[in-house]
C-alpha positions in Angstrom: -3.0 -2.1 -0.8 -4.3 -0.8 -3.8 -2.5 0.7 -6.5 -2.6 4.2 -6.8 -3.8 3.8 -10.3 -6.8 2.4 -9.0 -7.6 5.3 -7.4 -7.2 7.6 -10.4 -9.5 5.3 -12.5 -12.3 5.3 -10.0 -12.0 9.4 -9.8 -12.4 9.7 -13.6 -14.7 7.6 -13.9 -17.1 9.3 -11.0 -16.4 12.4 -13.1 -17.3 11.3 -16.5 -20.6 9.5 -14.0 -21.9 13.3 -12.8 -20.6 15.3 -15.9 -18.0 17.3 -14.0 -14.5 18.4 -15.2 -11.5 16.4 -13.8 -10.2 18.3 -10.1 -13.3 21.2 -10.4 -14.9 22.3 -8.1 -17.8 20.7 -8.4 -16.5 17.5 -7.4 -13.4 16.0 -5.8 -14.1 12.7 -4.5 -10.6 11.7 -3.4 -9.3 15.3 -2.4 -7.0 14.6 0.3 -8.7 12.1 2.0 -6.4 12.5 5.1 -9.1 15.6 6.7 -12.7 15.0 7.7 -15.4 17.4 7.1 -16.7 20.5 8.9 -18.0 19.3 12.3 -21.6 20.2 13.0 -22.2 23.5 14.8 -19.8 26.4 14.9 -17.6 26.0 18.2 -17.0 22.1 16.7 -15.9 23.5 13.3 -13.7 26.1 14.7 -11.8 23.7 17.2 -11.9 21.0 14.5 -10.5 23.6 12.1 -7.6 23.7 14.2 -6.9 20.0 15.3 -7.6 19.1 11.3 -4.7 21.4 10.8 -2.1 19.8 13.9 -3.3 16.2 12.8 -2.2 17.3 9.3 1.1 18.5 10.0 1.8 15.7 12.3 1.2 13.3 9.2 3.2 15.5 6.6 5.8 15.5 9.3 5.6 19.4 9.5 5.5 20.0 13.1 9.0 20.6 15.1 11.2 17.9 16.1 13.9 17.7 18.8 16.4 15.6 19.6 17.3 14.7 22.9 20.5 12.9 22.4 23.8 13.4 20.6 23.4 10.3 18.3 19.3 10.3 17.5 17.2 11.6 15.3 15.4 14.8 15.8 11.8 12.9 15.3 10.5 14.1 19.1 7.7 16.3 18.6 5.7 18.0 21.4 2.0 16.8 22.4 -0.1 19.6 23.1 -1.3 19.9 27.1 -5.4 19.2 26.6 -4.8 15.8 25.2 -1.9 15.0 27.8 -3.2 12.2 30.5 -0.5 13.4 33.7 -0.6 10.1 36.3 2.3 9.1 38.3 0.2 5.7 39.5 -0.7 2.8 37.5 -0.8 3.5 33.9 -3.0 0.9 32.4 -5.9 2.1 34.9 -5.6 5.7 34.3 -6.4 5.6 30.8 -8.5 2.9 30.8 -10.4 4.9 33.4 -10.1 7.9 31.2 -11.8 6.2 27.7 -13.8 4.1 29.2 -15.2 6.6 32.2 -18.3 5.8 33.9 -17.8 1.8 32.6 -19.7 0.1 35.7 -23.2 1.8 34.5 -22.1 1.8 30.9 -20.8 -1.6 30.0 -23.9 -3.2 28.5 -24.3 0.0 26.2 -23.3 -0.6 22.4 -23.6 2.5 22.0 -20.9 3.5 24.1 -18.5 1.0 23.7 -18.8 1.8 19.8 -17.5 5.1 19.8 -14.5 4.7 22.1 -11.1 2.6 22.4 -7.4 2.6 23.4 -5.0 2.3 20.9 -1.6 1.1 21.6 2.0 0.1 19.6 2.5 -3.6 20.6 0.4 -6.4 21.3 1.6 -7.2 24.4 0.4 -3.6 26.0 -3.0 -3.9 24.0 -3.6 -7.4 25.9 -2.3 -5.4 29.3 -5.3 -3.1 28.5 -8.1 -5.6 28.0 -7.2 -7.9 30.5 -7.6 -5.1 32.9 -10.9 -4.0 31.6 -12.5 -7.3 31.5 -11.9 -8.4 34.5 -14.1 -5.1 35.9 -17.0 -6.6 33.9 -19.5 -8.3 35.8 -20.3 -12.6 35.3 -18.0 -15.3 34.9 -16.0 -15.7 32.1 -15.3 -19.0 29.5 -12.1 -19.5 28.1 -11.5 -21.4 24.5 -8.7 -23.6 24.3 -7.3 -24.0 20.4 -6.6 -27.3 18.8 -2.8 -27.5 17.1 -1.5 -29.3 14.8 1.3 -29.6 12.1 -0.1 -29.5 8.5 3.6 -29.3 7.1 6.7 -29.9 7.3 9.8 -29.5 5.5 11.6 -31.9 7.9 10.6 -35.6 7.1 11.9 -37.6 10.2 10.0 -39.9 12.2 11.2 -37.7 15.0 9.9 -34.5 13.9 7.0 -34.6 16.3 8.9 -35.4 19.1 10.9 -32.4 18.1 7.8 -29.8 18.1 4.9 -31.7 20.2 1.3 -29.8 21.1 2.2 -28.1 24.0 5.5 -26.3 22.7 2.9 -25.7 19.3 0.3 -23.9 21.9 3.0 -21.4 23.4 3.4 -19.7 19.7 1.9 -16.7 19.6 1.5 -14.8 16.0 0.2 -11.4 15.6 -3.4 -11.3 13.8 -4.2 -15.3 15.1 -5.3 -15.8 18.4 -3.6 -17.2 21.0 -3.7 -20.6 22.9 -6.1 -19.5 25.0 -9.1 -16.4 24.0 -10.7 -16.2 27.5 -14.0 -14.0 27.3 -17.1 -12.7 29.3 -20.6 -11.8 27.7 -21.2 -8.0 27.3 -17.7 -7.3 25.7 -16.4 -6.1 22.3 -14.5 -8.1 20.5 -12.5 -8.0 17.0 -12.9 -10.3 14.0 -9.2 -11.3 13.2 -10.1 -12.6 9.8 -12.7 -12.5 6.9 -16.0 -14.9 7.5 -18.4 -13.6 5.6 -18.0 -9.7 3.9 -21.4 -9.6 2.9 -22.8 -10.1 5.9 -20.7 -7.1 7.3 -17.9 -9.9 9.1 -14.7 -9.1 7.9 -10.8 -8.5 9.7 -11.9 -5.7 12.1 -15.0 -5.9 12.9 -16.0 -5.3 16.0 -18.8 -7.4 17.7 -20.5 -7.1 21.2 -20.8 -10.8 22.8 -24.2 -11.6 23.8 -23.9 -15.7 23.9 -21.2 -17.6 24.3 -21.8 -21.0 23.4 -19.4 -24.5 23.5 -18.9 -24.3 19.3 -20.2 -20.4 18.7 -20.2 -16.8 19.7 -23.2 -14.7 19.1 -23.2 -11.2 19.3 -24.1 -7.7 17.5 -21.7 -5.7 15.0 -20.6 -2.9 16.5 -20.5 0.4 14.3 -20.4 0.5 10.4 -23.5 -0.3 7.7 -24.1 -3.8 9.7 -24.1 -1.6 13.2 -26.4 -4.0 15.6 -27.1 -7.0 13.1 -26.7 -10.3 14.6 -24.0 -12.6 13.8 -22.3 -15.9 14.5 -19.0 -16.8 15.0 -17.3 -20.3 14.8 -14.5 -21.7 15.8 -11.8 -21.9 12.2 -8.8 -23.6 10.9 -6.3 -20.9 10.5 -2.7 -21.9 8.4 0.2 -19.7 10.0 3.1 -19.6 8.3 6.1 -18.0 9.6 9.5 -18.1 8.3 11.3 -18.5 12.1 9.7 -22.3 12.2 10.0 -25.0 9.7 6.4 -25.8 9.8 2.8 -24.3 9.0 1.1 -24.7 11.7 -2.8 -25.5 12.0 -4.7 -23.8 14.2 -8.7 -23.9 15.2 -10.1 -21.5 17.1 -12.3 -18.7 16.8 -11.2 -15.6 15.6 -11.5 -12.8 17.7 -9.8 -10.9 20.5 -11.0 -9.0 22.7 -10.7 -5.3 21.9 -11.0 -2.6 24.5 -7.9 -1.7 23.3 -6.4 -2.5 20.1 -2.9 -1.9 18.1 -2.9 1.3 16.4 -2.2 -0.8 12.8 -5.2 -2.8 13.7 -7.3 0.3 14.4 -7.2 1.5 10.6 -10.6 2.6 9.3 -12.1 2.7 12.4 -13.4 6.6 13.2 -14.3 7.2 16.6 -15.4 9.8 19.4 -12.8 9.1 22.1 -9.5 7.7 21.5 -6.7 7.0 24.4 -3.4 6.7 23.0 -1.1 4.9 25.5 2.5 5.0 24.5 4.5 3.3 27.1 7.0 3.3 24.2 7.3 5.3 21.5 5.8 4.2 18.0 8.1 2.5 15.8 7.0 2.5 11.9 6.3 5.5 9.3 3.1 7.2 10.1 1.8 5.2 13.2 2.2 7.9 15.6 -0.5 9.6 12.6 -3.0 6.6 12.2 -3.4 6.7 16.3 -4.2 10.4 16.5 -6.2 10.5 13.5 -8.6 8.0 14.6 -10.8 10.8 16.5 -13.5 12.9 15.2 -12.3 16.4 16.7 -9.8 17.3 19.5 -12.0 16.8 22.8 -11.8 12.9 22.2 -8.3 12.5 22.2 -6.2 11.5 25.4 -2.8 10.5 25.7 -0.9 8.7 28.3 3.4 8.9 27.6 6.0 6.6 29.5 9.5 8.3 28.8 12.9 7.7 30.1 14.3 10.2 32.6 15.9 12.2 30.3 13.0 12.9 27.8 9.6 15.1 29.5 6.1 13.4 29.3 4.7 15.6 26.8 7.0 14.7 24.0 7.2 11.4 22.1 8.1 10.4 18.6 6.6 11.1 14.9 8.4 8.7 12.7 7.5 10.4 9.0 9.6 9.3 6.0 8.4 12.8 3.9 9.3 11.1 0.6 6.5 9.2 1.4 4.2 12.4 0.5 6.2 13.9 -1.8 3.2 13.8 -4.3 0.9 14.7 -2.1 3.1 17.6 -1.5 3.8 18.8 -4.9 0.5 18.0 -6.2 
């Protein structure tokens, strides 16, 4: 994460270049970047302004909170009804159908895919949504298998390889690392999990629509951003995975991509979309996570949430974890 002094240095430099006083009315490069500017027309401006206030209050932990158990913190907030998806059946199907409406006629359109996504707190939920949505895409899928080996180990015994055979290594999963099997289809969006070539827009988090599935490469077009529609080729790469849980460094060779009809809330940072669905089969678990999810969308009309809670908690409430001290400088500055 960039140090705060870096932002202050940039602000001072830009003000000097523009010839305006620091904190003057003409130029404020870093004046509360958490709130987007006005929306295009009057109706959207009015709706967006109200939504922006709600998002800011949520992020600052200023919304009214409740506790549903005596020994639990009062960090549950009520979600406005206009954002909620009410559904009694298959929740994954419900949120996928809501965010990717008319999917059968639009699944090949980059403009349709790049402006919407579903976000959830955990990878397991994201995988379920991606699997459900990808199976709706016509055509055959192609599965790529990894090559796993041990790069280094603290155990030098001759029986080390027997303790951790390849079959076991293939079962290991890590955040930000492709799994043993990566199943893809043509015309599906994927997200890069590593920086490959920033000069070409191939950065961690870049979304790409697949056009060709080769044996040793993937070809596609970038979705959104400064490199929108640019054609790129993704090779297999070697990823070295270190995890303190295991006494070795895993060497995994695979395409650094993951299907991204849905993504984790943390991975969605940096994306701004027209339509966002937040699926919460369980509440968020870290500071600011709910704020990150709701602030991915441009206006209130594009936000939908599907919440699952225990029987004693209404499904229009969810946890909003905010450590107020994290914003002390912003709120008092």
